[in-house]
VOBA-1610 file (N, C-alpha, C; in pm, whole numbers, padded with zeros to 5 digits, always signed):
BEGIN
Met-01387-00446-00634Met-01303-00573-00634Met-01382-00679-00625Pro-01364-00786-00686Pro-01448-00922-00695Pro-01436-00965-00559Gly-01554-01039-00529Gly-01575-01108-00381Gly-01540-01014-00252Val-01544-00889-00277Val-01530-00815-00158Val-01664-00786-00090Thr-01705-00798+00018Thr-01845-00787+00094Thr-01815-00696+00204Asp-01934-00628+00248Asp-01941-00536+00353Asp-01884-00586+00490Ser-01889-00708+00490Ser-01857-00788+00634Ser-01712-00805+00636Gln-01639-00794+00522Gln-01503-00856+00499Gln-01423-00736+00603Gln-01329-00783+00666Gln-01236-00699+00751Gln-01139-00645+00702Ala-01093-00527+00708Ala-00998-00443+00638Ala-00927-00348+00741Arg-00795-00329+00695Arg-00713-00225+00760Arg-00687-00099+00677Leu-00740-00008+00711Leu-00720+00145+00632Leu-00601+00216+00690Thr-00525+00259+00610Thr-00400+00350+00647Thr-00433+00487+00598Ala-00444+00584+00645Ala-00471+00704+00585Ala-00368+00826+00644Trp-00334+00906+00544Trp-00251+01018+00566Trp-00310+01120+00533Val-00339+01231+00635Val-00426+01345+00639Val-00308+01454+00624His-00351+01532+00521His-00256+01685+00494His-00344+01783+00511Gly-00291+01874+00578Gly-00360+02019+00611Gly-00334+02063+00743Arg-00396+02163+00775Arg-00383+02210+00941Arg-00470+02106+01008Val-00423+01994+01052Val-00495+01907+01142Val-00391+01872+01280Gln-00283+01945+01307Gln-00232+01906+01435Gln-00249+02055+01505Gly-00290+02008+01651Gly-00333+02125+01748Gly-00457+02179+01734Val-00551+02125+01663Val-00682+02149+01640Val-00815+02059+01686Gly-00754+01938+01770Gly-00828+01848+01800Gly-00886+01742+01687Phe-00803+01751+01604Phe-00827+01642+01488Phe-00825+01483+01542Arg-00730+01466+01592Arg-00679+01313+01652Arg-00812+01280+01749Trp-00861+01360+01851Trp-00975+01342+01946Trp-01098+01339+01831Trp-01105+01388+01766Trp-01228+01387+01682Trp-01246+01255+01585Thr-01119+01245+01527Thr-01102+01111+01465Thr-01120+00962+01549Arg-01067+00985+01679Arg-01088+00884+01767Arg-01228+00861+01790Ser-01300+00961+01829Ser-01446+00945+01847Ser-01527+00901+01756Arg-01514+00933+01603Arg-01566+00884+01490Arg-01552+00735+01472Ala-01414+00670+01500Ala-01376+00546+01496Ala-01432+00454+01596Leu-01427+00519+01720Leu-01508+00432+01818Leu-01648+00415+01796Gly-01697+00499+01752Gly-01858+00512+01718Gly-01890+00413+01595Leu-01757+00389+01527Leu-01808+00284+01415Leu-01748+00132+01446Gly-01713+00122+01569Gly-01665+00025+01624Gly-01530-00031+01552Leu-01437+00068+01532Leu-01304+00027+01460Leu-01205+00036+01599Val-01101-00031+01555Val-00966-00007+01652Val-00848+00032+01574Gly-00762+00125+01626Gly-00654+00146+01577Gly-00591+00278+01651Ser-00544+00380+01552Ser-00484+00499+01620Ser-00481+00602+01536Ala-00437+00702+01587Ala-00421+00875+01499Ala-00304+00925+01564Thr-00223+00920+01479Thr-00055+00999+01537Thr-00039+01093+01432Asn+00024+01212+01528Asn+00080+01298+01447Asn+00243+01275+01389Leu+00220+01329+01255Leu+00364+01300+01176Leu+00436+01439+01148Pro+00555+01420+01131Pro+00641+01560+01073Pro+00551+01615+00971Ala+00590+01744+00946Ala+00523+01831+00847Ala+00360+01840+00858Gly+00331+01847+00969Gly+00163+01862+00989Gly+00084+01750+00948Arg+00107+01636+00929Arg+00043+01544+00876Arg-00008+01465+00997Val-00130+01386+00969Val-00179+01293+01081Val-00197+01150+00998Glu-00122+01068+01066Glu-00178+00932+01006Glu-00286+00840+01090Val-00388+00785+01039Val-00477+00735+01103Val-00493+00598+01033Val-00466+00477+01133Val-00476+00341+01120Val-00600+00272+01180Ala-00682+00223+01111Ala-00804+00171+01168Ala-00826+00026+01102Glu-00869-00073+01180Glu-00909-00186+01146Glu-01055-00226+01197Gly-01120-00289+01115Gly-01260-00335+01131Gly-01325-00377+00997Ser-01462-00351+01000Ser-01517-00400+00873Ser-01491-00311+00765Arg-01457-00342+00624Arg-01433-00264+00531Arg-01547-00151+00541Glu-01682-00172+00561Glu-01786-00045+00554Glu-01747+00040+00656Ala-01722+00005+00782Ala-01697+00104+00868Ala-01553+00185+00838Cys-01452+00124+00772Cys-01367+00177+00752Cys-01371+00303+00633Glu-01470+00258+00541Glu-01504+00346+00438Glu-01579+00466+00499Lys-01646+00446+00604Lys-01736+00530+00659Lys-01623+00636+00723Leu-01523+00569+00788Leu-01436+00677+00859Leu-01354+00759+00755Leu-01311+00689+00664Leu-01248+00768+00547Leu-01338+00875+00475Ala-01455+00842+00467Ala-01552+00964+00410Ala-01558+01087+00515Ala-01573+01034+00663Ala-01561+01150+00767Ala-01440+01215+00750Leu-01318+01154+00706Leu-01185+01254+00733Leu-01176+01348+00595Arg-01274+01297+00505Arg-01276+01378+00392Arg-01383+01488+00370Ser-01475+01473+00487Ser-01617+01535+00461Ser-01621+01685+00473Gly-01501+01751+00543Gly-01506+01899+00589Gly-01574+01916+00728Asp-01602+01802+00781Asp-01658+01830+00920Asp-01525+01829+01026Ala-01441+01774+01008Ala-01322+01756+01063Ala-01272+01903+01131Pro-01228+01898+01259Pro-01156+02014+01318Pro-01018+02054+01241Gly-00995+02184+01196Gly-00895+02228+01115Gly-00959+02235+00974His-00840+02198+00908His-00866+02219+00752His-00784+02088+00690Val-00834+01999+00613Val-00811+01876+00550Val-00766+01960+00398Asp-00668+01926+00349Asp-00633+01950+00214Asp-00640+01826+00140His-00604+01727+00196His-00594+01585+00114His-00571+01470+00207Val-00644+01341+00177Val-00635+01239+00249Val-00594+01128+00128Ala-00470+01077+00163Ala-00410+00969+00092Ala-00445+00828+00180Glu-00492+00721+00102Glu-00551+00619+00152Glu-00466+00478+00119Gln-00460+00384+00179Gln-00395+00253+00157Gln-00471+00145+00210Trp-00513+00058+00154Trp-00594-00064+00207Trp-00499-00176+00208Ser-00504-00252+00321Ser-00428-00390+00332Ser-00544-00478+00433Gln-00474-00603+00441Gln-00548-00700+00538Gln-00491-00660+00681Pro-00596-00680+00757Pro-00596-00648+00894Pro-00476-00723+00959Lys-00394-00642+01062Lys-00288-00733+01120Lys-00341-00773+01266Gly-00428-00722+01312Gly-00475-00756+01454Gly-00395-00706+01536Gly-00432-00746+01672Gly-00347-00723+01782Gly-00373-00578+01837Leu-00476-00501+01775Leu-00503-00373+01823Leu-00629-00374+01927Thr-00608-00286+02043Thr-00729-00262+02129Thr-00754-00126+02139Gly-00904-00083+02152Gly-00919+00058+02155Gly-00875+00137+02016Phe-00898+00285+02066Phe-00841+00372+01941Phe-00758+00472+02009Val-00648+00483+01990Val-00570+00574+02084Val-00518+00679+01982Glu-00470+00810+02047Glu-00407+00907+01999Glu-00260+00911+02045Arg-00173+00930+01945Arg-00020+00928+01975Arg+00019+01087+01916
//
């Protein structure tokens, strides 16, 4: 994307499919996100998915997305769908829901 820099703020919404509920996945995601300086949430959804919303630098969001896809997460990740948007703000910390 033209004009995108590493310092640009972004909002990542990722839907993680696989065996990712009841295995510590949201806690693991929260730990990675906080380590990257991101704010947001990890929420269990119906059908066994987890929705991850993270705001911060585009670079940090991309690192979190890479971690979600790395195979290092608890459980088993089959697929991660992503959506990028402008940050909405108003988030503090990183919560598990």
